[in-house]
Each structure stands twice: as C-alpha cells, then as structure tokens.
C-alpha positions as CSV (number, residue, x, y, z in Angstrom):
1,X,-89.0,-21.2,-1.1
2,X,-91.5,-20.6,2.0
3,X,-94.0,-17.5,1.4
4,X,-93.4,-14.4,3.6
5,X,-95.9,-11.3,3.0
6,X,-94.2,-9.0,5.1
7,X,-90.6,-9.6,4.1
8,X,-88.9,-7.6,1.7
9,X,-86.5,-9.7,-0.7
10,X,-83.4,-8.3,-2.3
11,X,-82.2,-9.6,-5.3
12,X,-78.4,-9.2,-5.2
13,X,-76.7,-10.3,-8.2
14,X,-72.9,-11.5,-6.9
15,X,-70.1,-10.8,-9.3
16,X,-66.9,-13.4,-7.9
17,X,-63.4,-11.8,-7.9
18,X,-60.2,-13.2,-7.2
19,X,-61.0,-13.1,-3.0
20,X,-64.1,-11.6,-2.3
21,X,-67.9,-11.2,-3.9
22,X,-69.3,-7.9,-4.8
23,X,-72.6,-6.9,-4.8
24,X,-73.5,-4.3,-8.0
25,X,-75.8,-2.4,-6.7
26,X,-77.1,-1.4,-10.4
27,X,-78.3,-4.9,-10.6
28,X,-79.9,-5.0,-6.8
29,X,-83.8,-4.2,-6.0
30,X,-86.0,-4.4,-3.6
31,X,-89.2,-6.4,-4.1
32,X,-92.0,-6.6,-1.2
33,X,-93.9,-9.8,-1.1
34,X,-97.7,-8.9,-0.3
35,X,-99.8,-5.8,0.8
36,X,-98.1,-4.5,3.3
37,X,-94.9,-2.7,2.6
38,X,-92.1,-2.1,5.6
39,X,-90.9,1.3,6.0
40,X,-87.4,0.6,5.5
41,X,-84.8,2.1,2.8
42,X,-82.2,-0.2,1.8
43,X,-78.7,1.3,0.8
44,X,-75.9,-0.2,-0.9
45,X,-72.5,1.8,-0.8
46,X,-74.3,4.6,0.1
47,X,-76.8,4.2,-2.7
48,X,-80.5,3.7,-2.4
49,X,-81.9,0.0,-3.6
50,X,-84.5,0.7,-6.2
51,X,-88.2,-0.5,-5.4
52,X,-89.8,-2.4,-7.8
53,X,-92.7,-4.5,-8.4
54,X,-91.0,-7.3,-10.5
55,X,-87.9,-8.9,-11.1
56,X,-86.0,-11.7,-12.8
57,X,-83.8,-13.9,-11.0
58,X,-82.5,-17.1,-12.2
59,X,-84.5,-16.9,-15.5
60,X,-87.9,-16.6,-13.8
61,X,-90.1,-13.3,-13.7
62,X,-91.2,-12.9,-10.0
63,X,-93.9,-10.1,-9.2
64,X,-94.8,-8.8,-6.0
65,X,-98.0,-10.8,-5.9
66,X,-96.2,-14.3,-6.9
67,X,-98.9,-14.6,-9.8
68,X,-96.3,-15.6,-12.4
69,X,-98.8,-14.6,-14.9
70,X,-96.2,-12.1,-16.7
71,X,-93.5,-14.7,-16.4
72,X,-95.8,-17.1,-18.2
73,X,-96.8,-14.7,-20.9
74,X,-93.4,-13.8,-21.4
75,X,-92.6,-17.6,-21.7
76,X,-95.5,-18.5,-23.8
77,X,-94.3,-15.6,-26.4
78,X,-90.8,-16.8,-26.5
79,X,-91.9,-20.3,-27.0
80,X,-94.3,-19.8,-30.4
81,X,-91.5,-17.6,-31.9
82,X,-89.1,-20.5,-31.4
83,X,-92.2,-23.2,-32.2
84,X,-93.0,-21.2,-35.5
85,X,-89.4,-20.9,-36.7
86,X,-89.0,-24.8,-36.7
87,X,-91.7,-24.9,-39.3
88,X,-89.4,-22.1,-41.4
89,X,-86.2,-23.3,-40.6
90,X,-86.7,-27.2,-41.4
91,X,-87.6,-28.3,-44.5
92,X,-88.5,-31.6,-44.0
93,X,-92.1,-32.4,-43.2
94,X,-91.7,-35.7,-41.3
95,X,-93.6,-35.8,-38.6
96,X,-91.0,-37.5,-36.1
97,X,-87.9,-34.8,-36.8
98,X,-90.5,-32.1,-36.1
99,X,-91.5,-33.4,-33.1
100,X,-88.0,-34.1,-32.2
101,X,-87.1,-30.4,-32.9
102,X,-89.7,-29.3,-30.5
103,X,-88.7,-31.4,-27.4
104,X,-85.6,-30.2,-28.1
105,X,-85.5,-26.6,-28.9
106,X,-89.5,-25.1,-27.6
107,X,-90.3,-28.0,-24.4
108,X,-87.4,-27.2,-22.3
109,X,-88.2,-23.4,-22.6
110,X,-92.2,-24.1,-20.9
111,X,-90.6,-26.5,-18.6
112,X,-87.9,-24.5,-16.9
113,X,-88.1,-24.7,-12.9
114,X,-91.9,-25.5,-13.4
115,X,-92.0,-26.5,-9.9
116,X,-91.2,-22.6,-8.7
117,X,-93.8,-21.2,-11.2
118,X,-96.5,-23.8,-12.0
119,X,-99.8,-22.4,-12.3
120,X,-103.0,-22.8,-11.1
121,X,-105.7,-20.8,-12.8
122,X,-107.1,-22.2,-16.0
123,X,-106.2,-19.3,-18.3
124,X,-102.6,-19.9,-17.2
125,X,-103.0,-23.4,-17.7
126,X,-104.3,-23.0,-20.9
127,X,-102.0,-20.7,-22.4
128,X,-99.0,-22.4,-21.5
129,X,-100.6,-25.6,-23.3
130,X,-101.6,-23.6,-26.9
131,X,-97.8,-24.1,-27.6
132,X,-97.9,-27.7,-27.9
133,X,-101.6,-27.7,-28.6
134,X,-101.1,-25.2,-32.1
135,X,-97.5,-27.3,-32.8
136,X,-99.3,-30.8,-33.0
137,X,-102.3,-29.3,-35.3
138,X,-99.3,-28.0,-37.5
139,X,-98.2,-31.4,-37.9
140,X,-98.6,-33.3,-41.1
141,X,-101.8,-35.7,-40.6
142,X,-103.0,-34.0,-37.4
143,X,-104.7,-31.0,-38.2
144,X,-108.2,-32.9,-37.7
145,X,-107.7,-34.7,-35.1
146,X,-108.5,-33.5,-31.2
147,X,-105.7,-32.4,-29.2
148,X,-105.9,-35.5,-26.8
149,X,-105.9,-38.0,-29.9
150,X,-102.6,-36.1,-31.5
151,X,-101.3,-36.3,-28.0
152,X,-102.3,-40.2,-28.1
153,X,-100.5,-40.6,-31.5
154,X,-97.0,-38.5,-30.9
155,X,-96.9,-40.8,-27.7
156,X,-96.7,-37.5,-25.6
157,X,-98.1,-35.7,-22.4
158,X,-99.5,-32.8,-22.3
159,X,-97.4,-29.7,-20.6
160,X,-99.9,-29.6,-17.5
161,X,-99.1,-33.7,-17.1
162,X,-95.3,-33.1,-17.2
163,X,-95.6,-29.9,-15.0
164,X,-97.6,-32.3,-12.1
165,X,-94.6,-35.4,-12.6
166,X,-92.0,-32.9,-12.2
167,X,-93.6,-31.7,-8.8
168,X,-94.1,-35.0,-7.4
169,X,-90.7,-35.9,-8.3
170,X,-89.4,-32.4,-6.6
171,X,-91.4,-33.4,-3.4
172,X,-89.8,-37.0,-3.6
173,X,-86.3,-35.4,-3.3
174,X,-87.1,-32.8,-0.7
175,X,-88.8,-35.9,1.8
176,X,-85.7,-38.4,1.0
177,X,-83.2,-35.6,1.5
178,X,-81.9,-35.6,-2.2
179,X,-82.2,-32.1,-2.3
180,X,-80.3,-29.4,0.0
181,X,-84.2,-28.4,1.2
182,X,-85.3,-29.0,4.7
183,X,-88.5,-30.9,3.8
184,X,-90.4,-29.2,7.0
185,X,-89.9,-25.7,6.1
186,X,-92.6,-27.0,3.1
187,X,-94.4,-29.6,3.8
188,X,-96.1,-31.2,7.1
189,X,-96.6,-35.2,6.9
190,X,-100.1,-35.9,8.1
191,X,-100.3,-38.3,11.3
192,X,-102.5,-40.4,12.8
193,X,-104.3,-41.5,9.7
194,X,-106.2,-44.7,9.9
195,X,-106.9,-45.2,6.4
196,X,-104.7,-47.8,4.5
197,X,-101.4,-46.3,2.2
198,X,-98.1,-45.2,3.0
199,X,-96.6,-43.3,5.8
200,X,-95.9,-39.9,3.4
201,X,-99.5,-38.3,3.2
202,X,-99.3,-34.5,3.0
203,X,-101.7,-32.6,5.3
204,X,-103.0,-30.0,3.6
205,X,-103.1,-26.7,5.9
206,X,-105.7,-24.0,5.7
207,X,-104.3,-21.0,3.7
208,X,-106.3,-17.4,3.6
209,X,-104.7,-16.5,0.3
210,X,-104.3,-17.9,-3.2
211,X,-100.6,-17.5,-3.4
212,X,-100.4,-19.7,-0.2
213,X,-102.7,-22.3,-0.9
214,X,-101.5,-23.0,-4.6
215,X,-98.0,-22.9,-3.7
216,X,-96.1,-25.9,-5.0
217,X,-99.1,-27.6,-6.7
C-alpha cells in the first residue's frame, strides 16, 4: 500500500449479513501515520471512534510510525515458543523429521505477508533470523557448525534470503498484472537507460524519511 503521512486510516471490521455489510464500532479505530495529525473526529452511529497508536489488521500489527518492530517482536516470540514445542512433542530426533516440522509449523509464521512488514534494520533482521538459527543449532550433529554451514547441510536458505525472494516474486506479479494492484502506484520504471539489460529496471526515487525509503524492499 502506498504511504501517506497525513492521512488517517480507519480500520473497519465488516460483518457480513444476508443483505448488507455492517460496520462494528467496537472493532473500529483511527490510526494516524506520521507526526501531523488531522484535527478530525470520526463517528460511527453517533459514537466516537477511538484514536490508537497501533492496530492489528489481517494479522499484521501496524503502528503509527510503520516500523513494524512491535509486529516482529510478537511474531518472533510466538515462533520461538512453537519451535521449542517441536523438541518437546517429538520423541524422534531424526534431523529431517524435525526440520520438516519446523518448515511446516514455524516458518510460515515468520513468512506470512512478508512484503508488507519485511524489516530493514539489522536488529529486526537478526531477531527474526534467531528463530531459525537457534532451531538448527539444536538439531543433532549440527551444534558445533556455524549458521551458514548448518543451512548448507540442511539444504535451506536463510529467512532473509527467502523474504527477498518473496519481494521479487510479488514485484513481478505487480509488473505483469498478475495481482489486482496498479504497478505505477508503487514503483517507477527507469527510462532512457543506456546500459545493457532488460527494460524493467526500477527507478530509485529520493525519500526524505526512512519509512518511505525502505518501503517494500
């Protein structure tokens, strides 16, 4: 979604009825993005909609600065708990079995909607990677190997590389109209390039704020 720093976003949970869609006031809130707040009061059925600094929408915790750090902290905590349960619930210590359980029950938590919240700070990147790093270290015969070597032995990629791949795939789908999103609302193609290569190079626009500069990496 394109960023707008002076626009108030209203999160409305819709409940489907037989004929119409009703807005539930208790599940609605106003979230301002940026430092400037609009002097506006929103009302639903004569009730004021509460102003919040963070809100969960479709499973993603969004704050007013779009840092996604709170979402990542909650996500990592849940993933670490589930990874620990694998070693508690599985009597088998077969490496392939444990890895299959991790890729089935833990990794999807860390990769859900990553094009929306993919981090750019080293702290958040390392925090997410720590889940897979600690899990692979507990696998039989791998505790003394460095993380990169463990990934090579297991035949898997780091979570950071996988997020990058998801971003590239999603940009490809946007560019060629495979998803219901307008490419020009998000990216600009570079024109007039004299270098070799394809015709789909992205133009890197100047950004004053980091939340726009690192948007959709």
